[in-house]
C-alpha positions in Angstrom: 47.5 -38.1 114.1 45.7 -34.9 115.3 42.4 -33.5 114.0 44.0 -30.4 112.3 46.5 -32.7 110.5 43.6 -34.7 109.3 41.9 -31.6 108.1 45.1 -30.4 106.3 45.4 -33.8 104.7 41.7 -33.6 103.7 42.2 -30.1 102.2 45.2 -31.2 100.3 43.3 -34.2 98.9 40.5 -31.9 97.9 42.9 -29.5 96.2 44.7 -32.4 94.5 41.3 -33.7 93.4 40.3 -30.3 92.1 43.6 -29.8 90.3 43.4 -33.4 88.9 39.8 -32.9 87.8 40.7 -29.6 86.2 43.8 -31.1 84.5 41.7 -34.0 83.4 39.0 -31.7 82.1 41.6 -29.6 80.3 43.3 -32.7 78.8 39.9 -34.0 77.8 38.9 -30.7 76.2 42.2 -30.2 74.5 42.2 -33.8 73.1 38.7 -33.6 71.8 39.2 -30.0 70.7 42.3 -31.0 68.8 40.4 -33.8 67.1 37.5 -31.5 66.1 40.0 -28.9 65.0 41.6 -31.4 62.6 38.2 -32.3 61.2 37.3 -28.6 60.7 40.6 -27.9 59.0 40.0 -30.9 56.7 36.5 -29.7 56.0 37.7 -26.2 55.3 40.4 -27.4 53.0 38.1 -29.8 51.1 35.0 -27.7 51.0 36.0 -25.3 48.2 37.1 -28.2 46.0 34.0 -30.3 46.8 31.6 -27.5 46.0 33.2 -26.7 42.7 33.6 -30.4 41.7 30.2 -31.5 42.8 28.4 -28.7 40.9 30.6 -29.2 37.9 30.1 -33.0 37.9 26.4 -32.6 38.4 26.2 -30.2 35.4 28.4 -32.6 33.3 26.3 -35.7 34.3 23.1 -33.9 33.5 24.5 -32.9 30.1 25.6 -36.5 29.5 22.3 -37.9 30.8 20.2 -35.6 28.5 21.9 -37.3 25.5 20.2 -40.6 26.5 16.7 -39.1 26.8 14.1 -37.5 24.5 15.7 -35.0 22.3 19.2 -36.2 23.1 21.9 -37.7 20.8 20.4 -41.2 20.7 16.9 -39.9 20.0 18.3 -37.7 17.2 20.3 -40.7 15.9 17.1 -42.9 15.7 15.3 -40.0 14.0 18.1 -39.9 11.4 17.6 -43.7 10.8 13.8 -43.4 10.5 13.7 -40.2 8.5 16.9 -40.8 6.5 17.4 -37.0 6.4 21.1 -36.0 6.3 20.1 -32.5 7.4 19.8 -33.9 10.9 23.6 -34.6 11.0 24.5 -31.0 12.1 22.3 -31.5 15.2 24.1 -34.8 15.9 27.4 -32.9 15.6 26.2 -30.4 18.1 25.2 -33.1 20.6 28.5 -34.9 19.9 30.4 -31.8 21.0 28.4 -31.6 24.2 29.1 -35.2 24.9 32.8 -34.7 24.4 32.9 -31.7 26.7 30.9 -33.5 29.4 33.1 -36.7 29.3 36.4 -34.7 29.3 35.2 -32.9 32.5 34.1 -36.1 34.1 37.4 -37.8 33.3 39.2 -35.2 35.4 36.9 -36.0 38.4 36.5 -39.8 38.2 39.9 -41.4 38.9 38.9 -44.8 40.3 39.3 -47.9 38.0 35.6 -48.7 38.2 34.7 -45.1 37.3 37.2 -45.0 34.5 35.7 -48.3 33.2 32.2 -46.8 33.3 33.3 -43.7 31.4 35.1 -45.8 28.8 31.9 -47.8 28.2 30.0 -44.6 27.6 32.8 -43.3 25.3 32.9 -46.6 23.3 29.1 -46.5 22.8 29.1 -42.9 21.6 32.2 -43.6 19.4 30.2 -46.4 17.8 27.4 -44.1 17.1 29.8 -41.5 15.7 31.4 -44.0 13.4 28.0 -45.3 12.2 27.1 -41.8 11.0 29.3 -42.5 8.0 27.6 -45.8 7.5 24.3 -44.0 7.5 25.5 -41.7 4.8 26.7 -44.6 2.6 23.5 -46.6 3.1 21.0 -43.7 3.2 19.0 -45.2 0.4 18.3 -48.3 2.3 15.0 -48.8 4.2 14.9 -47.8 7.9 14.8 -51.5 8.9 17.9 -52.4 6.9 19.6 -49.2 8.1 18.7 -49.9 11.7 20.2 -53.4 11.4 23.4 -52.0 9.9 24.0 -49.3 12.5 22.3 -50.7 15.6 24.3 -50.1 18.8 23.6 -51.8 22.1 23.7 -48.9 24.5 22.5 -50.8 27.6 26.0 -51.0 29.1 26.4 -47.2 28.6 23.1 -46.5 30.4 24.2 -48.8 33.2 27.6 -47.1 33.4 25.9 -43.7 33.5 23.6 -44.8 36.4 26.7 -46.1 38.2 28.4 -42.7 37.9 25.3 -41.0 39.2 25.2 -43.3 42.1 28.9 -42.8 42.9 28.5 -39.0 42.8 25.4 -39.1 45.0 27.2 -41.4 47.4 30.2 -38.9 47.7 27.8 -36.0 48.3 26.0 -38.0 51.1 29.2 -39.1 52.7 30.5 -35.5 52.7 27.3 -34.2 54.2 27.5 -36.9 56.9 31.1 -35.8 57.8 29.9 -32.2 58.2 27.0 -33.2 60.4 29.3 -35.4 62.5 31.8 -32.5 63.0 29.0 -30.1 63.9 27.6 -32.6 66.5 31.1 -33.1 68.0 31.7 -29.4 68.3 28.4 -28.9 70.1 29.2 -31.6 72.7 32.6 -30.0 73.4 31.0 -26.6 73.8 28.3 -27.9 76.3 31.0 -29.8 78.3 33.2 -26.7 78.5 30.3 -24.6 79.8 29.5 -27.2 82.5 33.2 -27.3 83.6 33.7 -23.6 83.8 32.3 -23.1 87.3 34.2 -26.1 88.6 37.5 -25.5 86.8 37.8 -21.7 86.6 41.5 -21.8 86.2 41.1 -24.0 83.1 38.7 -21.4 81.5 41.5 -18.8 81.1 43.7 -21.3 79.3 40.8 -22.6 77.2 39.4 -19.2 76.3 41.4 -18.8 73.1 40.7 -22.4 72.2 36.9 -22.0 72.8 37.0 -18.8 70.8 38.5 -20.7 67.9 36.0 -23.4 68.3 33.2 -20.8 68.0 34.7 -19.5 64.8 34.9 -23.1 63.5 31.2 -23.6 64.4 30.3 -20.5 62.5 32.3 -21.8 59.5 30.6 -25.2 59.7 27.2 -23.4 59.9 28.0 -21.5 56.7 29.1 -24.7 55.0 25.9 -26.4 56.1 24.0 -23.5 54.7 25.8 -23.9 51.4 25.0 -27.6 51.4 21.4 -26.7 52.0 21.5 -24.4 49.0 23.0 -27.2 46.8 20.3 -29.6 47.9 17.6 -27.0 47.5 18.5 -26.3 43.9 19.7 -29.8 42.9 18.5 -31.0 39.4 16.9 -34.1 41.1 14.1 -34.0 43.6 15.4 -34.7 47.2 13.4 -35.3 50.3 14.0 -36.7 53.8 11.5 -38.8 55.7 11.4 -40.4 59.2 10.4 -43.9 60.1 6.7 -43.0 60.0 6.9 -41.7 56.5 6.6 -38.1 57.5 8.3 -35.7 55.2 11.1 -33.8 57.1 12.6 -31.9 54.3 12.2 -31.3 50.5 13.8 -29.2 47.8 12.5 -27.0 45.1 12.7 -29.8 42.4 10.2 -31.9 44.4 7.7 -29.0 44.2 8.3 -28.8 40.5 7.8 -32.5 39.9 4.8 -33.2 42.2 3.1 -29.7 42.5 3.0 -29.8 46.3 4.4 -26.8 48.3 6.7 -27.6 51.2 3.9 -26.9 53.6 1.4 -29.1 51.8 3.7 -32.2 51.5 3.6 -33.7 54.9 3.7 -37.5 54.2 5.2 -39.7 51.6 1.9 -41.4 50.8 0.7 -38.1 49.2 3.2 -38.9 46.3 2.0 -42.6 45.9 -0.7 -43.6 43.4 -4.1 -44.1 45.0 -4.7 -47.6 46.3 -1.0 -48.3 46.9 -0.6 -46.2 50.1 -1.0 -49.2 52.5 1.5 -51.2 50.6 3.9 -48.3 50.6 3.5 -47.9 54.4 4.5 -51.5 54.8 7.6 -50.9 52.7 8.6 -47.9 54.7 8.2 -49.8 58.0 10.2 -52.8 56.6 13.0 -50.4 55.4 13.5 -48.7 58.8 12.8 -51.8 61.0 14.4 -54.4 58.8 18.0 -55.7 58.6 20.7 -53.3 59.6 22.4 -53.7 56.3 20.5 -51.8 53.6 21.3 -51.1 50.0 22.7 -47.6 49.7 21.6 -45.4 46.8 20.0 -48.3 44.9 17.9 -47.0 42.0 14.5 -48.4 41.0 11.7 -47.2 38.8 8.2 -46.7 40.3 5.1 -44.6 39.6 4.6 -41.2 41.4 1.4 -39.2 41.8 1.3 -35.4 41.3 -1.0 -33.1 43.2 -3.3 -33.0 40.2 -3.6 -36.8 40.3 -1.5 -37.4 37.2 0.6 -40.6 37.4 4.1 -40.5 36.0 7.3 -42.6 36.0 10.1 -41.7 38.4 13.5 -43.2 39.4 14.1 -43.3 43.1 17.3 -43.8 45.0 17.2 -44.2 48.9 20.1 -43.6 51.3 19.8 -44.4 55.0 20.9 -41.8 57.6 21.2 -41.5 61.3 20.6 -38.2 63.2 20.0 -37.0 66.7 16.2 -37.1 66.0 16.2 -40.7 64.9 16.7 -42.7 61.7 16.1 -40.9 58.5 15.9 -41.9 54.8 17.0 -39.5 52.1 15.4 -40.1 48.6 16.5 -38.7 45.3 13.7 -38.7 42.7 14.1 -38.1 39.0 11.3 -37.8 36.3 12.0 -40.5 33.7 8.9 -40.1 31.6 10.8 -38.9 28.6 13.3 -41.7 28.9 10.6 -44.3 29.2 8.9 -42.8 26.2 12.1 -43.1 24.2 12.6 -46.7 25.4 9.1 -47.6 24.4 9.5 -46.1 21.0 12.7 -48.0 20.5 11.1 -51.3 21.5 8.1 -50.6 19.2 10.4 -49.8 16.3 12.4 -53.0 16.9 9.2 -55.0 17.1 8.0 -53.4 13.8 11.3 -54.2 12.2 11.2 -57.8 13.4 7.5 -58.2 12.2 8.5 -56.8 8.8 11.3 -59.3 8.6 9.0 -62.2 9.5 6.4 -61.0 7.0 9.0 -60.8 4.3 10.2 -64.3 5.0 6.6 -65.6 5.1 5.9 -63.9 1.8 9.0 -65.4 0.1 8.1 -68.8 1.4 4.5 -68.5 0.2 5.6 -67.3 -3.3 8.2 -70.1 -3.4 5.5 -72.7 -2.6 3.2 -71.3 -5.3 6.0 -71.3 -7.9 7.2 -74.8 -7.0 3.8 -76.4 -7.5 3.5 -75.7 -11.3 7.3 -76.0 -11.6 7.0 -79.5 -10.4 4.9 -80.4 -13.5 7.2 -78.4 -15.8 10.4 -80.1 -14.6 8.9 -83.5 -14.3 7.2 -83.5 -17.7 10.3 -82.1 -19.3 12.4 -85.0 -18.0 9.7 -87.4 -19.2 9.7 -85.9 -22.7 13.5 -86.0 -22.9 13.5 -89.7 -22.0 10.8 -90.4 -24.7 11.3 -90.8 -28.5 10.6 -87.3 -29.9 12.0 -85.6 -33.0 15.3 -83.7 -32.8 13.9 -80.2 -33.0 11.3 -80.9 -30.3 14.0 -82.5 -28.1 16.0 -79.3 -28.5 13.0 -77.2 -27.4 12.4 -79.5 -24.4 16.0 -79.4 -23.4 16.0 -75.6 -23.3 12.7 -75.7 -21.4 14.2 -78.2 -18.8 17.4 -76.2 -18.5 15.5 -72.9 -17.8 13.1 -74.7 -15.4 16.0 -76.1 -13.4 17.6 -72.7 -13.4 14.3 -71.2 -12.1 14.2 -74.0 -9.5 17.8 -73.1 -8.4 16.9 -69.4 -8.2 13.9 -70.1 -6.0 16.1 -72.3 -3.7 18.7 -69.5 -3.4 16.2 -66.8 -2.6 14.4 -69.0 0.0 17.7 -70.2 1.6 19.0 -66.6 1.8 15.7 -65.4 3.3 15.9 -68.1 6.0 19.5 -67.1 6.8 18.6 -63.4 6.9 15.7 -64.1 9.3 18.0 -66.4 11.4 15.4 -69.2 10.9 17.8 -71.9 9.7 18.6 -74.6 12.2 21.6 -77.0 12.3 21.2 -80.8 12.6 23.8 -83.1 14.2 23.4 -86.5 12.7 25.8 -89.1 11.3 27.3 -88.2 7.9 29.2 -90.6 5.6 31.5 -88.0 3.9 32.7 -90.5 1.3 29.2 -91.4 0.2 28.1 -87.8 0.2 31.1 -86.7 -2.0 30.4 -89.7 -4.3 26.8 -88.7 -4.8 28.0 -85.1 -5.4 30.4 -86.4 -8.1 27.5 -88.3 -9.8 25.3 -85.2 -9.8 27.9 -83.0 -11.5 29.6 -85.6 -13.7 27.2 -84.9 -16.7 27.8 -81.1 -16.5 31.5 -81.6 -16.4 31.5 -84.0 -19.3 29.4 -81.7 -21.3 32.1 -79.0 -20.9 34.9 -81.6 -21.5 36.6 -80.8 -18.2 37.9 -83.3 -15.7 36.1 -83.7 -12.4 38.3 -85.3 -9.7 37.9 -86.3 -6.1 40.6 -86.9 -3.5 39.7 -88.1 0.0 42.6 -88.5 2.5 42.9 -91.9 4.1 42.4 -90.5 7.6 38.7 -89.7 6.8 36.5 -91.3 9.5 33.7 -93.5 8.4 31.0 -91.3 10.1 31.1 -87.7 11.3 28.4 -85.8 13.2 26.9 -82.8 11.3 24.3 -81.5 9.0 24.5 -83.5 5.7 21.9 -81.4 3.9 23.8 -78.1 4.5 27.2 -79.6 3.8 25.9 -81.0 0.5 24.3 -77.6 -0.3 27.6 -75.8 0.3 29.5 -78.3 -1.9 26.9 -78.1 -4.6 27.3 -74.3 -4.7 31.1 -74.3 -4.8 31.5 -77.2 -7.2 28.7 -75.8 -9.4 30.5 -72.4 -9.6 33.8 -74.1 -10.3 32.4 -76.0 -13.3 30.4 -72.9 -14.5 33.5 -70.7 -14.5 35.9 -73.3 -15.9 36.1 -73.6 -19.7 39.0 -76.1 -19.9 41.2 -78.0 -17.5 39.8 -79.6 -14.4 37.9 -79.2 -11.1 39.2 -81.1 -8.1 37.6 -81.7 -4.7 40.0 -82.4 -1.9 38.7 -83.7 1.5 40.5 -84.2 4.7 39.7 -84.6 8.5 41.9 -82.8 11.0 41.7 -84.9 14.2 43.8 -82.4 16.3 41.2 -79.7 15.6 38.3 -82.1 15.1 37.2 -80.4 11.9 36.4 -81.3 8.3 38.5 -79.5 5.7 37.4 -79.4 2.0 39.1 -77.6 -0.9 37.6 -77.1 -4.5 40.3 -76.3 -7.0 39.6 -75.2 -10.6 41.5 -73.9 -13.6 38.8 -71.4 -14.5 38.8 -67.6 -15.1 40.0 -66.7 -11.6 39.1 -63.6 -9.5 40.8 -60.3 -9.4 42.4 -59.4 -6.1 40.3 -56.3 -5.6 37.1 -58.4 -5.8 38.2 -61.1 -3.4 36.9 -59.2 -0.3 33.4 -58.8 -1.6 33.0 -62.1 -3.5 31.0 -63.5 -0.5 28.6 -60.6 -0.3 25.1 -61.1 -1.4 24.1 -60.4 -5.0 27.8 -60.0 -5.9 30.0 -61.5 -8.6 33.4 -60.5 -9.7 32.0 -58.0 -12.2 28.8 -57.3 -14.1 30.1 -59.0 -17.3 30.2 -62.3 -15.5 26.6 -62.0 -14.6 25.7 -61.3 -18.2 27.9 -64.2 -19.5 27.3 -66.9 -16.9 24.0 -65.8 -15.3 23.2 -66.5 -11.7 21.8 -64.6 -8.7 25.1 -63.9 -6.9 23.6 -65.6 -3.8 25.4 -68.9 -3.9 28.6 -67.9 -2.2 26.8 -65.6 0.3 24.5 -68.6 1.2 27.5 -70.9 1.5 29.3 -68.4 3.8 26.2 -68.0 6.0 25.7 -71.8 6.3 29.4 -72.4 7.2 29.3 -69.6 9.8 26.0 -71.1 11.1 27.9 -74.4 11.7 30.8 -72.4 13.4 33.1 -72.9 10.5 35.2 -70.6 8.2 35.5 -70.2 4.4 38.1 -68.5 2.3 39.4 -68.2 -1.3 42.7 -67.7 -3.1 42.8 -67.0 -6.8 44.9 -65.8 -9.8 43.2 -64.2 -12.8 43.3 -66.6 -15.7 44.8 -69.4 -13.6 42.0 -70.5 -11.5 40.7 -70.4 -7.9 40.8 -72.5 -4.7 37.8 -72.2 -2.4 38.3 -73.8 1.0 36.3 -74.2 4.1 36.5 -75.9 7.5 33.6 -77.1 9.7 34.0 -78.4 13.3 32.7 -82.0 13.5 32.9 -84.8 16.0 33.7 -88.4 15.0 30.7 -90.8 15.4 32.4 -93.6 17.4 29.6 -96.2 17.2 28.2 -96.7 13.8 24.5 -95.8 13.8 21.9 -98.0 12.3 21.5 -96.8 8.7 18.2 -96.3 7.0 16.9 -98.9 4.6 16.3 -96.1 2.2 19.1 -94.0 0.6 17.7 -91.1 -1.5 21.1 -90.7 -3.2 21.6 -94.4 -3.9 22.7 -95.3 -7.4 21.8 -99.0 -7.0 19.4 -100.5 -9.6 16.5 -102.2 -7.8 13.7 -104.0 -9.5 10.4 -102.7 -8.2 7.7 -105.0 -6.7 4.0 -104.5 -6.8 2.5 -102.0 -4.4 -0.7 -100.0 -3.8 0.0 -96.3 -3.7 -2.4 -93.5 -2.6 -1.6 -90.1 -4.2 -3.1 -87.2 -2.2 -2.9 -83.9 -4.1 -5.4 -81.3 -5.2 -3.4 -80.5 -8.4 -4.5 -82.5 -11.4 -1.1 -81.7 -13.0 0.8 -83.2 -10.1 -1.3 -86.3 -10.2 -0.8 -86.6 -13.9 3.0 -86.2 -13.5 3.1 -88.9 -10.8 1.0 -91.2 -13.1 3.4 -90.5 -16.0 6.5 -91.2 -13.8 5.1 -94.5 -12.5 3.3 -95.8 -15.6 6.0 -98.4 -16.3 6.2 -99.6 -12.7 4.1 -102.4 -11.2 2.2 -100.0 -8.9 -1.6 -99.5 -8.5 -2.3 -95.8 -8.0 -5.4 -94.3 -6.4 -6.0 -90.6 -5.9 -7.6 -88.3 -3.3 -7.9 -84.5 -3.8 -7.8 -83.4 -0.2 -7.2 -84.7 3.4 -10.8 -85.6 4.1 -10.9 -88.0 1.1 -7.5 -89.4 2.1 -8.6 -90.2 5.6 -11.7 -92.0 4.4 -9.8 -94.0 1.7 -7.2 -95.2 4.3 -9.9 -96.3 6.7 -11.6 -98.4 4.0 -8.6 -99.5 1.9 -5.1 -100.9 2.2 -2.1 -98.9 0.9 1.6 -99.6 1.0 2.6 -96.0 0.5 0.8 -92.7 0.8 2.2 -89.7 -1.1 0.7 -86.8 0.8 0.7 -83.1 -0.3 0.6 -80.6 2.5 -1.3 -77.5 1.3 -4.7 -78.6 0.1 -8.3 -77.3 0.3 -10.8 -78.7 2.8 -8.2 -80.4 4.9 -4.4 -80.1 4.6 -1.8 -82.9 4.8 -0.8 -82.1 8.4 -4.3 -82.5 9.8 -5.0 -85.5 7.6 -1.9 -87.3 8.9 -2.7 -86.4 12.5 -6.2 -88.0 12.1 -4.7 -91.1 10.4 -2.1 -91.6 13.2 -4.9 -91.2 15.8 -7.1 -93.7 14.0 -4.2 -96.2 13.7 -3.4 -95.9 17.4 -7.1 -96.2 18.5 -7.8 -99.2 16.3 -4.4 -100.9 16.8 -3.7 -100.6 13.0 -0.3 -101.0 11.4 1.0 -97.5 10.7 0.8 -96.4 7.1 4.0 -95.3 5.3 3.2 -91.6 4.7 5.6 -89.6 2.6 5.3 -85.8 2.4 5.5 -84.7 -1.2 5.3 -80.9 -1.0 6.4 -77.5 -2.2 6.9 -76.4 1.4 10.7 -76.8 2.0 11.7 -74.7 5.0 13.4 -76.2 8.1 10.3 -75.5 10.1 8.2 -77.4 7.5 10.5 -80.4 7.7 10.5 -80.3 11.5 6.7 -80.2 11.5 6.5 -83.2 9.2 8.8 -85.1 11.5 6.7 -84.2 14.5 3.5 -85.3 12.6 5.1 -88.7 12.1 5.7 -88.6 8.3 8.0 -91.3 7.3 9.9 -89.4 4.6 10.1 -85.8 3.2 10.3 -85.1 -0.6 10.3 -81.6 -1.9 8.8 -80.4 -5.2 9.9 -80.5 -7.9 10.7 -84.1 -7.3 13.3 -85.8 -9.5 11.9 -88.9 -11.3 15.1 -90.9 -10.5 14.9 -90.2 -6.8 11.2 -91.1 -6.6 11.6 -94.3 -8.6 14.5 -95.5 -6.5 12.8 -94.6 -3.2 9.6 -96.5 -4.2 11.6 -99.5 -5.5 13.5 -99.8 -2.2 10.2 -99.5 -0.3 8.6 -102.1 -2.6 11.3 -104.6 -1.6 10.5 -104.0 2.1 6.8 -104.4 1.4 7.3 -107.6 -0.5 9.4 -109.1 2.4 6.7 -108.0 4.9 4.0 -109.7 2.9 6.0 -113.0 2.6 6.6 -112.9 6.3 2.9 -112.4 7.1 1.9 -115.2 4.7 4.4 -117.7 6.2 
């Protein structure tokens, strides 16, 4: 091979290399140009829709968000409750129209299932508010507290849904802006590469000229779009700023200047917006955010404090989005002033606390009044019973009978009011202890037998054979429900019968009881409201039969408290059937039963005992002395807790009947000191029975915690007291025999 041939070959290789390089450059430019061209066409096609939708959605979201804040729909609604001024309803209607318009616009934009769900949550909350406007009209005479309880709506889910939609909208805007920046960066790279290849690939320049021209036009369009995005950011309703990894402020909008008072030239670092003293801590947070894990929460909202140029501290909500740029990592923050919203939330919390405090004060007042009434009523009821059992003339006996009847009626009234107050305040608690339903129903029959015989109506009991020996439940509340229902049945039945039917449903593990009567019945129109408080079928019934109208309401609340249900069927003039079910488990292993049964009907001969009566009321002491005068008991008395403690340390008593509320030292403190003295000196624990007018569940629980042996409420029935002490005297007698042996 000759030298010229080699040169020719070399030239050909160079030419082929140049042609190949040019072709490669052209293919490369065409490929990337086509890719960027597609991006630009997509951006051009989507831009108009995005701009209109983003601005429209922002306006609608702001309109909807304003209804959560100060002066919005919810604030006006709360004002309507507090002021009870129906003239505020037109303003609510106006806000309602704004909400409807805003939601309808947002529904056209948000099509994802999660977004639809969020909108539905907002709609449901506002629909609830709209419906409750009619309730406010109907109950406008009620107190703000009662009105608030009736129409209270939990709007926390709606607020969360609104914040979610805000975040979604912001995420879409950020994503779109990122697409534009990416397209612009790609176009610049293609342009620079083309300029570098022009001297080397001149032939390619001719073919690429039209393409490059189009690219330049596209760049101009992208620049215009970027300018429009800048204008949107500049005039956005939320403050927006961008910082670098050092916390330096790169960019802000007009809203930032309005919120913080700094001009764009003055605001150079994020720490200028942080309350004094927290700047070092904030610098650490910024450093952790940029240099921490690569996975960062996008758009997460949190409430912090901001500092204005004037030094004023205010509440803001901040959302942060991480960005990458040619200059390095950036963080874009959206900032919203939530001062008005926080103020509204604080007012709502304060109003709720005031309402709860008022409810507690009402319950405490009723309990206090009940205690003060029960104390003298104890003497009235007890002495009335004692007089009726003594030999008095006929007319006097009639007077005492009427006195006893009205005293018992007053006692029942106090119990109803106190029970209903506890249920209203949600202070009632449910026990789960073994119940002998057969014994409980037997005792109930004994209690109401005299009343039924007096009216000459039959009182019958039917217990199905599948009734377990013991169930787990609250015997006090079950007995109270039955007493209310059976008492009503006897009261409203003039002739015929009242029948109690009891059955256990093992497949459902529930107790079912029915009370049938042949009384006056209930009209169909009144069945729905018969369980409402202070309600009877009509006013004539109240006048004829008396009563508070609370019995059925209390029974319903108690049954619902135990997860049960109650209902009624009735025919006017034929009678009624009240029925209820309560879930109960079967007590498999028979529990050890107490030696003392307060509802026992056994006759026990009392044995001698020493009894200490601790009560500051002379009338109560006299009543107990009268009750026990025929029994072989030796009574001593103490008028307060201090005297009781001293007597117990010096004497020997088989039973202590302890009042709770007393001057100098109450029964709780006295019992605490007695139990401490017994433990310290290894003394046998005294039998201490609470005999008190304090009858709430909390009082009973406290007595149990203070180690009282039994709890008796005033006014105490003579029969119950005598039988209790008689049973105790047998135990005491056996203990003394065992000790002497």
